[in-house]
N, C-alpha and C positions, 0 to 999 in steps of 0.2 A: 394769695387771693385767686379766685377763679369765678367764672360765670359761664352759664350754659353747660349743663352736663349732669349735675347732681339730680335734678328733678326730671321725671319723665315728661316729655313735651305735651303728651295728651292730658296732663293736669290742667292745662291752660286753654283758653279759647283760641280758635284758629286765628293766626296772624298776630297773636300777642307776642310780646318780647319779655323775657324774664332774666333776672340776674341774681347771683348770690355771692356772699362772702363767708368763707369758713374761717373762724378765728380760734385762738387759744381760749379755752374756757377759764374764766376768772383769772386773767393774767394779773401779775402784781403791778404792772405799769401798762395800762391800756394804750394802744396806739391812737393818737389824735390826728394822724396824717390826713385821713379823709375829711375829718371835721374841719381842719384848718384850710382845706381846699374849697370849702363851701362858700357860696355867696354870703356876704356879711349879714344880710337879712335872715338867712337860714341859720347862721351861727348864733344870731341873737335869740333865736327861739329857745336855746338851751344854754345860753351864756353863763347862767348862774348855777348850772348843774355840776355834779361831781364828774371827774374824768371818765368814769365808767359809762355814764349816761351820754356824755359828749361823744365818746367813741362809738357807742351803739348807734346814736343818731347820725353821726357822720358816715359810718359804713352803710347804713340803711339808705340814706339819701344818695350816696354814691351809686348804690344799686339802682335806685329809681332813675337817676339821671342817665345811667348807662343803658337801661331798658328803653327810655325815651329816645336816646340818641340812635339806638338800633332801628327805631321806627321813623327816623328823620325828624323827630320832635325838637322843639326849642330847648335851649339850655336855661330858660328862666328859672329863678328860684322857686322851689316847691315849698310854699308856706303852709301854715296850719290853720284849719278852720275849727268849727264847733267840735267839741269832744276829741280834739287832736286829729281830726280828719285831714289828710294831706290834700292840698289844693292843687290839683293837676292843671296843666295848661289847657286852654280852650281847645276842644277837639280830641282830647285824650282823657282816659280814666285809668285807674290803677289801684294798687294796694301795696302796702309795705308791712313787713313783720321783722321782729328781731327777738331772739332768745339767746341764752348763754351759749356762745360758740357758733351762732349762725345768724346772718342777716340776709334778707331777700326782698325782692320787689318784682312786681309784674306791671306792665303797662300795655295798653291797647287803644286803638283809635275808637272814639265814641260811636262811630258808625258801625262798628263790629260788635261792640258790647256796651250796654249803657251803664253797667256797674260790675265790678269784680271784687272778690275778697281773697286774701291770702293770710294764712296763719301757720306758724311752725312752733312746735313744742318739743321739749326733750321726751324721748320715748321711754317714759318712766311712769309708774303707777301714779294716779291722781290723788288718791287718798279718799277714804270713805266719807269723811266729813265734807270735803269739797264736792264729791259726787252727789251726795244727798242734797246739796244746795243748788246744783245746776241741772239735775236730771229729772225728767218726767218718768212716771212708772213704766210706760211703754218702752222708753229708751233703755231703762235698766234691764228689762226682760230680754233685750236683744244682745246684751253684752256677752252673755255666755255663749251664744251662737257664734259670735265673732271670735271669741277665745278658742272655741272648738275648731274654727277654720284657720287658726294659726296666728291671729292678730295678738301681738304681745301685750299691749295695754289698751284695750278698747275704751276704757274709761277716759284716758288721756285723749284718745282719738275723738271721742264725743265732745269733750271740751274744745278741742281744736276746731272741730266742724262748727260748733256754735259760734266761736269767735269769727271764723271765716264768713259765716252767714250774716252776722251783725255788720261786718265790714262792707258787705254788698248792700245791705238793707239801709244803713244810715245815710249814705250819700243821696239815696233816692227820696227819702222821707223826712230827714232831719229829726226823726223820732227815735228815742231809745227803745231797745228791744230787750225785754227781760228774758232770762234763761228759759222760763217756762212758757214763753210766748212763741216758741218754735219747737216743733216735734221733728227730731232728726231721725230719718230712716237710713241708718248705716248699713251698707251691703258689703259682703266679703269680696266682691269683684272690684273694689276700689272706687265705687260710686256712692253717692248718697243724695237724698232729697230732703230739703228742709221745708216742712209744711208750716206756713205762717198762720198762727192762731189769733193774731191781733187784727182788729178791723178799725178803720178801713185799711186796705192794702193795695198797692199797685200791681202786685203779682200774688198768686195763691201759694206758690212755692218757689224755691230757689234751688237750682241744680248744683251739685258739688262732686268733687273727686278727691281722693286721698291716697297717700302712700306712706310707707315706712322706709326710711333711707338713712343709713350711716348714723344711727343713734337718734334720729329725729322722726317725728310724725308731722306730716304736712297735709293741710286741707285747703282746697281752693273752691271758690264759688263764682258763678257768672250769671248775670241777668242779660240775656241777649235781646229781649224785646219786652215792652211793657204791655200788660193786658189792659189796664185802665190808667190813663194819664191824669184822671181827675184827682187822684190821691198822691201825686208826685209833689215834692217840695217846690213851691213856686220860686 
């Protein structure tokens, strides 16, 4: 296990803390060590799940607690809100992700960012059927440019960026965001802008960064300030 080092620090907002765990992909016997170390209220969230799910959950929550501890945050249980949203301690916000072989989390004080998103995916092709379901025409037209710039699987990157966008959006609004309700402008320099097409919205766009690393593609988002508090979740 490891933390701090796989992801470029510039992926995250200033003063954020992040942590990750690299695991064996599809192990025959997933390790439940981190799950069993969780607070009982956290364990209860997936107590009826299979061992693979418990292992993913335990590793990802371990990452979240480690990131919070680096900031001097409390060790309170991180429970689950609407649509699986992690409930961070008062004064903090963050995001959690897990995929086969990788779990990660980022945390930051709410005074430095009001919302963040983190998503990691295997750096593999997404598949035309999935791409057609999640991509807007303007987004598809940009994928060839990214391929030409050396991005291995820009379709997967697009999916990852949309997921990271949603993770920053939902805690602010408590409203679902369909794939076609955000237009992602992916750039070869490792940045992107997610233009929100749904109204009302507390921000017109969400800033993001991405990278390819060790067989994964990672996307992060951050909302540093709110343009209109009128449309925040009460």
